[in-house]
ZAMARGU-4260 file (C-alpha; in steps of 0.2 Angstrom, whole numbers, plus 5000, padded with zeros to 4 digits):
<rodrens>
0) 5057/4915/4962 | 5074/4921/4955 | 5068/4932/4942 | 5056/4941/4954 | 5070/4943/4967
5) 5086/4944/4958 | 5088/4963/4960 | 5084/4964/4978 | 5088/4954/4993 | 5080/4937/4995
10) 5081/4922/5007 | 5079/4904/4999 | 5078/4890/5011 | 5078/4873/5004 | 5075/4859/5015
15) 5079/4843/5005 | 5071/4826/5010 | 5087/4818/5005 | 5096/4809/5013 | 5082/4802/5024
20) 5072/4786/5025 | 5062/4781/5015 | 5076/4787/5003 | 5064/4792/4989 | 5074/4793/4973
25) 5068/4797/4956 | 5070/4783/4943 | 5083/4793/4934 | 5095/4791/4949 | 5091/4773/4954
30) 5106/4761/4952 | 5117/4776/4949 | 5127/4773/4965 | 5137/4757/4970 | 5131/4761/4988
35) 5113/4756/4986 | 5098/4767/4987 | 5107/4778/5000 | 5120/4782/4988 | 5107/4785/4974
40) 5099/4797/4985 | 5115/4807/4988 | 5119/4807/4970 | 5101/4815/4967 | 5104/4827/4981
45) 5121/4832/4973 | 5112/4835/4957 | 5098/4846/4964 | 5111/4857/4974 | 5121/4859/4957
50) 5106/4864/4948 | 5102/4878/4962 | 5120/4884/4961 | 5120/4884/4942 | 5105/4896/4942
55) 5113/4908/4954 | 5129/4908/4944 | 5119/4910/4927 | 5109/4925/4935 | 5125/4934/4939
60) 5122/4932/4958 | 5137/4921/4963 | 5147/4935/4971 | 5133/4942/4980 | 5124/4927/4987
65) 5129/4919/5004 | 5126/4900/5003 | 5126/4889/5018 | 5125/4870/5015 | 5123/4858/5031
70) 5114/4844/5037 | 5103/4841/5053 | 5112/4826/5059 | 5127/4815/5055 | 5126/4800/5043
75) 5114/4787/5047 | 5122/4770/5050 | 5109/4757/5052 | 5104/4755/5034 | 5110/4738/5028
80) 5106/4723/5016 | 5111/4706/5024 | 5128/4709/5031 | 5132/4724/5019 | 5131/4741/5027
85) 5122/4754/5016 | 5121/4769/5027 | 5131/4784/5030 | 5149/4786/5035 | 5156/4798/5049
90) 5175/4795/5047 | 5184/4794/5064 | 5169/4800/5073 | 5160/4788/5085 | 5141/4785/5082
95) 5129/4793/5069 | 5111/4799/5067 | 5099/4798/5082 | 5113/4799/5094 | 5113/4815/5105
100) 5130/4814/5112 | 5143/4805/5101 | 5152/4816/5088 | 5146/4806/5073 | 5128/4810/5077
105) 5132/4829/5080 | 5146/4834/5067 | 5138/4838/5050 | 5144/4846/5034 | 5146/4865/5035
110) 5151/4872/5018 | 5150/4891/5014 | 5152/4900/4998 | 5152/4919/4995 | 5165/4922/4982
115) 5163/4941/4982 | 5167/4941/5001 | 5175/4925/5007 | 5192/4918/5001 | 5190/4900/4994
120) 5198/4885/5002 | 5197/4892/5020 | 5195/4880/5034 | 5188/4885/5051 | 5191/4873/5065
125) 5179/4880/5078 | 5163/4875/5086 | 5148/4882/5078 | 5129/4877/5078 | 5114/4877/5066
130) 5107/4889/5079 | 5120/4901/5072 | 5111/4902/5055 | 5097/4913/5062 | 5108/4927/5069
135) 5120/4926/5053 | 5105/4929/5042 | 5098/4943/5053 | 5115/4951/5052 | 5117/4949/5034
140) 5100/4958/5031 | 5106/4973/5042 | 5093/4969/5056 | 5097/4965/5075 | 5092/4950/5084
145) 5079/4952/5098 | 5086/4959/5114 | 5072/4953/5126 | 5077/4935/5126 | 5092/4924/5126
150) 5096/4919/5108 | 5107/4903/5107 | 5116/4906/5091 | 5130/4918/5087 | 5133/4926/5070
155) 5146/4917/5060 | 5152/4932/5050 | 5166/4937/5061 | 5173/4919/5060 | 5170/4918/5042
160) 5178/4935/5038 | 5193/4932/5050 | 5189/4946/5062 | 5187/4933/5076 | 5197/4918/5079
165) 5185/4909/5091 | 5167/4904/5091 | 5156/4913/5103 | 5150/4896/5110 | 5159/4891/5127
170) 5147/4878/5130 | 5135/4867/5119 | 5122/4856/5126 | 5118/4840/5116 | 5101/4833/5118
175) 5093/4816/5111 | 5074/4821/5110 | 5071/4830/5126 | 5085/4821/5136 | 5102/4829/5139
180) 5115/4816/5134 | 5131/4826/5133 | 5138/4844/5136 | 5155/4851/5129 | 5165/4865/5135
185) 5177/4874/5124 | 5190/4880/5137 | 5196/4897/5129 | 5212/4899/5138 | 5219/4881/5134
190) 5211/4877/5118 | 5205/4861/5126 | 5187/4854/5122 | 5180/4844/5135 | 5165/4834/5133
195) 5155/4824/5146 | 5142/4811/5142 | 5128/4808/5154 | 5120/4794/5144 | 5125/4784/5129
200) 5115/4773/5118 | 5118/4754/5120 | 5125/4748/5103 | 5118/4732/5095 | 5130/4722/5092
205) 5141/4729/5106 | 5156/4734/5095 | 5146/4739/5080 | 5145/4758/5084 | 5127/4758/5079
210) 5110/4750/5084 | 5106/4738/5071 | 5094/4728/5082 | 5083/4742/5084 | 5085/4751/5067
215) 5090/4767/5076 | 5096/4771/5094 | 5084/4776/5107 | 5086/4792/5118 | 5079/4784/5135
220) 5074/4768/5144 | 5084/4751/5143 | 5092/4757/5126 | 5104/4769/5135 | 5117/4768/5148
225) 5118/4781/5161 | 5135/4787/5168 | 5138/4793/5185 | 5151/4801/5185 | 5149/4806/5167
230) 5161/4799/5153 | 5173/4813/5150 | 5184/4815/5134 | 5196/4829/5128 | 5191/4830/5110
235) 5206/4841/5106 | 5217/4826/5109 | 5204/4812/5107 | 5192/4817/5093 | 5186/4799/5090
240) 5180/4798/5109 | 5190/4781/5111 | 5198/4785/5128 | 5187/4791/5142 | 5197/4801/5155
245) 5199/4796/5173 | 5207/4804/5189 | 5222/4792/5185 | 5224/4798/5167 | 5219/4816/5169
250) 5222/4822/5187 | 5218/4839/5182
</rodrens>
């Protein structure tokens, strides 16, 4: 692929099976990690990504290739052996994979490399979406997104180049399957990020932050709690969604 396309623009989309059940891992990487099969799977994914980057570097394409590394959901929490948790880890963020509203299920790695254009070590703390990849790629290719329909994504290039300070997303809607679980509003004039939860999964056990009893949290039915009024959080002050706001604590 590289040899055929190294002298002209190309798009390479690599969708890894890692890190996803059934955690298929080659013999070479089994037992490599201290975190069970999940860790082995991550080690193998890391090696695969490294091989791709090595080829791009070796072919002299490093400075002219835009690379975007991401995931489709936050870390899966329910993998366990006995009482030992062997799944992912989402830091301070509540919940994980399969949860349409909590930050731990939504926030994913977003790592960009383009040495010839973007300075290394830059951290951008703005709301973006995987839907932004499509208009970004179209922009990079010198095209224009269709004008006869609403395109939900926004090109990332102004944010990445520093010509824009804020994401084009004022609102983001977070679905679990086809069910709207939460919506966030990035209030431009104040910098506050409000998030309302209309439905949240019922954790099993209650304080675990995951659905160990079911294996993964459901999107509807008796496995979710509906909130009326919605649970409301100010993510700019409470990113771990620990303290829902009320009229008493937040008169505004």
